[in-house]
N, C-alpha and C positions, 0 to 999 in steps of 0.2 A: 297126515292131515296137518294143515297149517293152523298154528295157535293164533288166536286174536290178541294183539298186543294192546294194552291199556295206555292211553296217553297220560302223561303226569300232568297234575293240575296244581295250580297255587292254592295254598290253604291260609286262611286268617284265623287265629286263635285268640280269643280273649279270655283270660284266666286270672282268678284270685284264689283265696283259700277256700271260698264257699262253692264256686262252680266254674265250669269252662264252657265256653261257646266256640264251637268249631264250625267254620263257615267254608264251604267249597262247592264247586260246580259238580253237578251229577253227570251222568252219561250223556244227556241231551244238551249239556251247557247251562242248565238252569241252576241258579244258586240255591243250595240247600243248607241247612244249619242243624246242628245237634246240640243239646245242652246236657252236660253231664253234672250232676251235683255230688259234691264231695261227702257230705253228711257230717262235716266238721263242726259247723256252727261258729260261734265266736271263739277267739282266742282266750284262754283262761290266763288272767293276769295275777301274777304272784308279787308279793311285796318285795322290796328292794333287798339289797345285799345284807347279809347277816348271818348269824350262825344258826343253823337248825339242828345243831347236835345237842341233844339233850338227854340221851339215854346213856347207858353204861358203856365205857370205852368208846365214846364218841359216835355212837350208832344214832341214826337219824329216825325220827318218828314221822317225818314229812314225807308225803308221797309225790312231791314236786318232780323229781327226776324221773321217776316211772311214769307219771302222767305226760310229761313232756316228751318221753321216748315213745310212748303209746301214740301220741298225737302225731309225732313225726313219722312214724311207720304207717299210720293211716293216710297221712298226706302223700307219702311216696307211693303207696298203692293207688291213690287217686291219680297221681302223675302217670303211672304206668298204664292205668286204665285210658287215659287220655291219649298217650302214645299208640297204644294198641287199636284205637279207633282210626288212626290215620293210615291210608292205603293209597297207592298211585300218587304220591306226593312229589310235585316238582319244586316247590319252594314253601317255605313257611314264614309268615310274618306273625309274631308274638306281640300281643298287646295286653296291657293290665297294669295294675298298681302294684307296688311293693315287690316282694322277694319271690313271689310264686311264678312270675315270668322267667327269672333266672334259673329257678329249680327246673322248671320245663325245658328250658334251653338245654341245661346240662344232660337232662334225661334224654332229650332228643340226640344230642351229640354222642352219647355212649351207646345208643341203639344201633346195631349193625345193619339193619334193613334201612335206616335213614342216614347212613354214613356219608353220602355225597350230596345231601340236599342242603341248599343254602338256607340259612336261618337269619332272620333280622329281628331285633328285639327292640320295642319302644315302650315308653311309659304312656299310660292313657288312664283317664278316669272311668267310671261306669260308662258303658256304651249301650245304646239301643241297637236293635236289629238294623233299622235304616242307617245308622252311624257305622255300623260293622260293614254294610254293604258298600258305603261310600269308601271305607278304608280298603275294602276289597278291590274296587275299581283302580285305586291309586297304587295298588301293590304291583 
């Protein structure tokens, strides 16, 4: 029996640390979108440089490094979830502010199933769904 092959579709992804919006055509060619929440909320801001060593033998009582490691691991699992939602990808256009789009691009480039997929990365502010549709049309 002959297997039905899926056509590869272009995807547009808008991402920041709080959520990702994935836009792609469905089987009939209509644009669909998915929103994935990260659950991270706002970044915790710590005071500037200085010594937090106040215990015996230079031990720290500050949980800053543990909190940052926990937040980084949670963000990486969010990125893995975004990458897992992508299937039948022909090309990916990543939009968004800050470092989240570079982290997503790195995660996509290390994924074996998306090895030969061309990825473009562009800076963008917050975008509404009509703005994302327009970005999809120019992709």
